[in-house]
C-alpha positions as CSV (number, residue, x, y, z in Angstrom):
1,X,224.2,208.7,130.8
2,X,222.9,211.8,129.0
3,X,219.4,210.4,129.2
4,X,219.2,210.3,133.0
5,X,216.2,212.1,134.4
6,X,217.2,214.5,137.1
7,X,214.1,213.7,139.2
8,X,214.8,210.0,139.1
9,X,218.0,210.6,141.1
10,X,216.3,212.2,144.1
11,X,213.8,211.0,146.7
12,X,212.1,214.4,146.7
13,X,212.2,217.7,144.8
14,X,212.0,221.4,145.2
15,X,210.7,222.8,148.5
16,X,208.9,219.5,149.1
17,X,212.3,218.3,150.4
18,X,212.0,220.6,153.5
19,X,211.6,218.9,156.9
20,X,208.0,218.8,158.0
21,X,207.2,221.8,160.3
22,X,206.7,219.7,163.4
23,X,210.0,217.9,162.9
24,X,211.9,221.2,162.3
25,X,210.3,222.8,165.4
26,X,211.4,219.8,167.5
27,X,215.0,220.1,166.2
28,X,215.2,223.8,166.7
29,X,213.7,223.7,170.2
30,X,217.1,223.0,171.7
31,X,219.1,225.4,169.6
32,X,219.8,228.7,171.6
33,X,218.7,231.9,170.1
34,X,221.3,234.5,169.2
35,X,220.0,237.1,171.7
36,X,223.5,238.4,172.7
37,X,224.2,240.1,169.4
38,X,222.4,243.4,169.5
39,X,223.0,244.2,165.8
40,X,221.3,241.0,164.7
41,X,217.9,242.4,163.9
42,X,216.3,239.2,162.7
43,X,217.5,235.7,163.7
44,X,215.8,232.4,164.4
45,X,213.3,233.7,166.9
46,X,210.5,234.4,164.4
47,X,210.9,231.6,161.8
48,X,211.5,234.3,159.3
49,X,212.8,234.1,155.7
50,X,216.3,235.4,156.2
51,X,218.7,236.8,158.8
52,X,219.2,240.5,159.1
53,X,222.2,242.2,160.6
54,X,222.5,246.0,161.1
55,X,225.6,247.5,159.4
56,X,224.9,251.2,160.1
57,X,222.1,253.6,160.5
58,X,221.0,253.3,156.9
59,X,221.9,249.7,155.9
60,X,221.3,246.2,157.1
61,X,222.6,243.0,155.6
62,X,220.1,240.4,154.6
63,X,221.4,236.8,154.3
64,X,219.8,233.6,153.4
65,X,220.5,230.2,151.9
66,X,218.2,227.8,150.0
67,X,218.9,224.6,148.1
68,X,217.1,221.5,147.1
69,X,216.9,218.5,144.8
70,X,215.5,218.5,141.3
71,X,211.8,219.4,140.8
72,X,212.1,219.1,137.0
73,X,214.3,217.1,134.5
74,X,215.5,220.0,132.3
75,X,218.9,221.1,133.8
76,X,218.6,224.8,133.0
77,X,215.0,224.9,134.3
78,X,216.1,223.3,137.5
79,X,218.9,225.9,138.0
80,X,216.5,228.8,137.2
81,X,213.9,227.6,139.7
82,X,216.4,227.0,142.5
83,X,217.9,230.4,142.0
84,X,214.6,232.2,141.8
85,X,213.5,230.4,145.0
86,X,216.6,231.4,146.9
87,X,216.4,235.1,145.9
88,X,212.8,235.2,147.1
89,X,213.9,235.2,150.7
90,X,215.7,238.5,150.3
91,X,212.7,240.1,148.6
92,X,210.4,238.7,151.3
93,X,212.3,240.7,153.9
94,X,211.9,243.8,151.8
95,X,215.6,243.7,150.7
96,X,217.4,244.0,147.4
97,X,219.9,241.2,146.6
98,X,223.5,242.2,145.9
99,X,225.5,238.9,145.5
100,X,225.1,235.2,145.6
101,X,227.2,232.1,146.1
102,X,226.4,228.8,144.5
103,X,225.8,225.6,146.5
104,X,226.4,222.5,144.4
105,X,226.2,218.8,145.2
106,X,226.2,216.4,142.2
107,X,226.5,212.6,141.7
108,X,229.5,212.9,139.4
109,X,229.3,209.3,138.4
110,X,225.7,209.6,137.2
111,X,225.5,213.0,135.5
112,X,227.5,214.3,132.5
113,X,229.4,217.5,132.8
114,X,227.1,219.2,130.3
115,X,224.0,218.6,132.6
116,X,225.7,220.1,135.6
117,X,226.8,223.1,133.5
118,X,223.2,223.5,132.4
119,X,222.0,223.7,136.0
120,X,224.6,226.3,136.9
121,X,224.0,228.2,133.8
122,X,220.3,228.4,134.6
123,X,221.0,229.8,138.1
124,X,223.4,232.3,136.6
125,X,220.8,233.5,134.1
126,X,218.3,234.3,136.9
127,X,220.9,236.1,139.0
128,X,221.9,238.1,135.9
129,X,218.2,239.1,135.5
130,X,218.1,240.1,139.1
131,X,221.2,242.3,138.6
132,X,223.6,240.4,140.8
133,X,226.7,238.2,140.3
134,X,227.3,234.6,141.5
135,X,230.6,235.4,143.0
136,X,231.7,232.0,144.1
137,X,230.4,229.0,146.0
138,X,231.1,225.4,147.0
139,X,230.7,222.0,145.4
140,X,230.7,218.4,146.6
141,X,230.2,214.9,145.1
142,X,226.8,213.8,146.5
143,X,224.5,210.9,146.0
144,X,221.6,213.1,144.9
145,X,221.8,216.3,142.8
146,X,221.5,219.4,144.9
147,X,221.6,223.0,143.8
148,X,220.9,226.4,145.4
149,X,222.3,229.7,146.5
150,X,223.5,231.6,149.5
151,X,222.3,235.1,148.9
152,X,223.1,238.5,150.5
153,X,221.2,241.7,150.1
154,X,220.7,245.1,151.6
155,X,217.7,246.8,153.2
156,X,217.2,250.0,155.2
157,X,216.5,249.0,158.8
158,X,213.2,250.8,158.8
159,X,212.1,248.9,155.6
160,X,212.6,245.4,157.0
161,X,209.4,243.4,156.6
162,X,209.3,240.5,159.1
163,X,206.6,237.8,159.2
164,X,205.6,238.6,162.8
165,X,204.5,242.2,162.5
166,X,201.0,241.7,161.0
167,X,198.1,243.7,162.6
168,X,194.5,242.9,163.4
169,X,192.3,243.9,160.4
170,X,195.1,243.5,157.9
171,X,194.1,242.1,154.5
172,X,196.0,239.0,153.3
173,X,197.3,239.1,149.7
174,X,198.9,236.1,148.0
175,X,201.1,237.0,145.0
176,X,201.2,233.8,143.0
177,X,198.8,231.0,142.3
178,X,199.0,227.7,144.2
179,X,199.7,224.2,142.8
180,X,203.4,223.8,142.2
181,X,203.8,220.7,144.3
182,X,200.8,219.1,142.5
183,X,202.3,219.8,139.1
184,X,205.7,218.5,140.1
185,X,204.1,215.3,141.4
186,X,202.3,214.9,138.1
187,X,205.5,215.5,136.2
188,X,207.4,212.8,138.1
189,X,204.6,210.4,137.4
190,X,204.6,211.2,133.7
191,X,201.1,212.9,133.7
192,X,202.0,216.6,133.2
193,X,201.4,217.9,129.6
194,X,203.2,220.7,127.9
195,X,200.7,223.4,128.9
196,X,200.9,222.4,132.6
197,X,204.7,222.4,132.4
198,X,204.7,225.8,130.9
199,X,202.5,227.1,133.8
200,X,204.9,225.5,136.3
201,X,208.0,227.1,134.8
202,X,206.4,230.5,134.3
203,X,205.4,230.7,138.0
204,X,208.6,229.2,139.6
205,X,211.0,231.4,137.6
206,X,209.1,234.7,138.2
207,X,211.1,236.8,140.6
208,X,209.4,238.2,143.7
209,X,211.3,241.4,143.2
210,X,208.2,243.4,144.0
211,X,209.0,242.7,147.7
212,X,211.7,245.4,147.7
213,X,209.1,247.9,146.4
214,X,206.3,246.8,148.8
215,X,208.7,247.4,151.8
216,X,208.6,251.1,151.0
217,X,204.8,251.2,151.9
218,X,204.0,251.9,155.5
219,X,200.7,250.2,154.9
220,X,202.5,246.8,154.3
221,X,203.1,245.4,157.8
222,X,204.4,241.9,157.3
223,X,205.6,239.7,154.4
224,X,206.8,236.1,153.9
225,X,206.9,233.8,150.9
226,X,204.9,230.6,150.6
227,X,207.2,227.6,150.0
228,X,207.6,224.1,151.5
229,X,205.1,224.4,154.3
230,X,202.3,225.3,152.0
231,X,200.0,228.3,152.3
232,X,198.5,227.2,155.7
233,X,201.9,226.5,157.2
234,X,203.4,229.9,156.3
235,X,200.3,231.7,157.2
236,X,200.3,230.0,160.7
237,X,203.9,231.3,161.1
238,X,202.5,234.8,160.5
239,X,199.7,234.2,163.0
240,X,201.9,232.8,165.7
241,X,204.6,235.5,165.4
242,X,202.0,238.3,165.4
243,X,199.7,236.8,168.0
244,X,196.7,236.9,165.7
245,X,194.2,234.6,164.0
246,X,193.5,234.5,160.3
247,X,190.5,233.8,158.1
248,X,190.9,232.8,154.5
249,X,188.2,232.2,151.8
250,X,188.8,228.9,149.9
251,X,186.9,230.3,146.9
252,X,189.3,233.2,146.6
253,X,192.6,231.3,146.4
254,X,194.4,231.7,143.1
255,X,195.1,228.2,141.6
256,X,197.2,227.3,138.5
257,X,194.7,226.0,136.0
258,X,196.6,222.7,135.3
259,X,197.0,222.1,139.1
260,X,193.3,222.5,139.7
261,X,192.5,219.7,137.3
262,X,195.2,217.4,138.6
263,X,194.5,217.9,142.3
264,X,190.9,217.1,141.7
265,X,192.1,213.9,139.9
266,X,194.0,212.9,143.0
267,X,197.5,214.2,142.4
268,X,199.2,215.5,145.5
269,X,202.7,215.2,147.0
270,X,203.3,213.3,150.2
271,X,204.7,216.4,151.7
272,X,201.2,217.9,151.7
273,X,200.0,215.3,154.1
274,X,203.1,215.6,156.3
275,X,202.4,219.4,156.4
276,X,198.8,218.8,157.5
277,X,199.9,216.3,160.2
278,X,202.2,219.0,161.6
279,X,199.7,221.9,161.8
280,X,196.2,220.7,161.0
281,X,195.2,221.0,164.7
282,X,195.5,224.8,164.3
283,X,193.2,224.9,161.2
284,X,189.4,224.9,161.2
285,X,187.8,223.7,157.9
286,X,184.2,223.9,156.7
287,X,182.4,220.6,157.0
288,X,181.6,220.6,153.3
289,X,185.1,221.5,152.1
290,X,186.3,219.1,149.4
291,X,189.4,217.3,150.5
292,X,191.3,218.5,147.4
293,X,191.0,222.0,148.7
294,X,192.6,221.0,152.0
295,X,195.5,219.3,150.1
296,X,195.9,222.4,147.9
297,X,196.3,224.7,150.9
298,X,199.0,222.3,152.3
299,X,200.7,221.8,148.9
300,X,204.4,222.6,149.2
301,X,205.2,225.5,146.9
302,X,208.6,225.9,145.3
303,X,209.5,229.5,144.5
304,X,206.0,230.4,145.6
305,X,204.4,233.8,145.9
306,X,204.7,236.5,148.6
307,X,202.1,236.5,151.3
308,X,201.5,240.1,152.3
309,X,199.5,241.7,155.1
310,X,198.5,245.3,154.6
311,X,196.0,247.9,155.7
312,X,192.7,247.2,153.9
313,X,192.5,250.8,152.7
314,X,195.7,250.3,150.6
315,X,194.7,247.0,149.0
316,X,194.0,248.6,145.6
317,X,197.5,250.1,145.5
318,X,199.2,246.9,146.5
319,X,197.3,244.9,144.0
320,X,198.2,247.4,141.3
321,X,201.9,247.1,142.1
322,X,201.6,243.3,141.8
323,X,199.8,243.7,138.4
324,X,202.4,246.2,137.1
325,X,205.1,243.6,138.0
326,X,203.4,241.0,135.9
327,X,201.8,239.0,138.7
328,X,198.3,238.9,137.5
329,X,197.3,236.1,139.9
330,X,197.8,238.3,143.0
331,X,194.6,238.1,145.1
332,X,193.1,239.1,148.4
333,X,192.5,235.8,150.2
334,X,191.4,236.8,153.6
335,X,192.2,238.9,156.7
336,X,193.8,238.8,160.2
337,X,191.9,239.3,163.4
338,X,192.3,239.2,167.1
339,X,192.2,235.7,168.6
340,X,194.2,232.5,169.0
341,X,197.0,232.0,166.5
342,X,195.0,229.7,164.2
343,X,193.5,229.7,160.7
344,X,189.8,229.5,159.9
345,X,189.0,228.5,156.3
346,X,185.7,229.8,155.0
347,X,183.9,228.4,152.0
348,X,182.4,230.5,149.2
349,X,179.5,231.5,151.3
350,X,181.8,232.9,154.0
351,X,181.1,230.3,156.7
């Protein structure tokens, strides 16, 4: 029982478990929006990262929940990744987390108590590093292991950073390198070495706490984090919400070194193709673009980086803040422009 691999107990892992964008859109189409609550500043209308509710003139409550099945086999690492991922939604809105509740579903007949304790301990370690308590939660006996958090935070109403407030001419900055879904696929198939695993853990357990700092800059207009829908999916949410088009340069995308080798060798999660099927009609690719680059841009990220739009004049300051926070991979990947809400991918030559 103690030798059971966590990833063997689930049909998917990490943010790759998310419903495909097209499926989610169909489900949500019949759900009424919460327009009758004037203090609800951000709800479901913008496909944003968290809900925001005004408390008073100076404070708004940011609330989110995120949970998924194992992306790795080490219990503590699974807990750390899930907690980091859940906290990211608060940071992506420009907020500061204040408290979390644990969401736990475990196959009690398949996992020893020590394994479940390890998962919860990993999540608690991350919350402690973020300066917040896990103040409670809920647990159930489930067929597949599930762990995550409901997180609450605070933000000044004027510092909320939605995903639908980008402006034409804004630069696009991506805070973390891509490739988590590719690495997790290789891990599940037994083809990820120690160096690749180390890259995966380092990225997925790095807090996006810089989001709270970026929200203080007037030059930063919109933010979101890149998770299960991949870079293209979450960028399209920014485009649709803001009524703008985007251009990104494939040669400028930061990529985890181990993931680059693996995706070129054919490793890619099924969720990448489901993502492409959902939104590929709104993406223009260069004729000579290698297919692995398309799959990389659709790769579901777990605890991925912040996607920031900002005034081009302030790019050096924003990049410097990322660097000071330890996010050396942060890169300018493109820009936003007037036009149909769609993404044009340019090759290295800019065409």
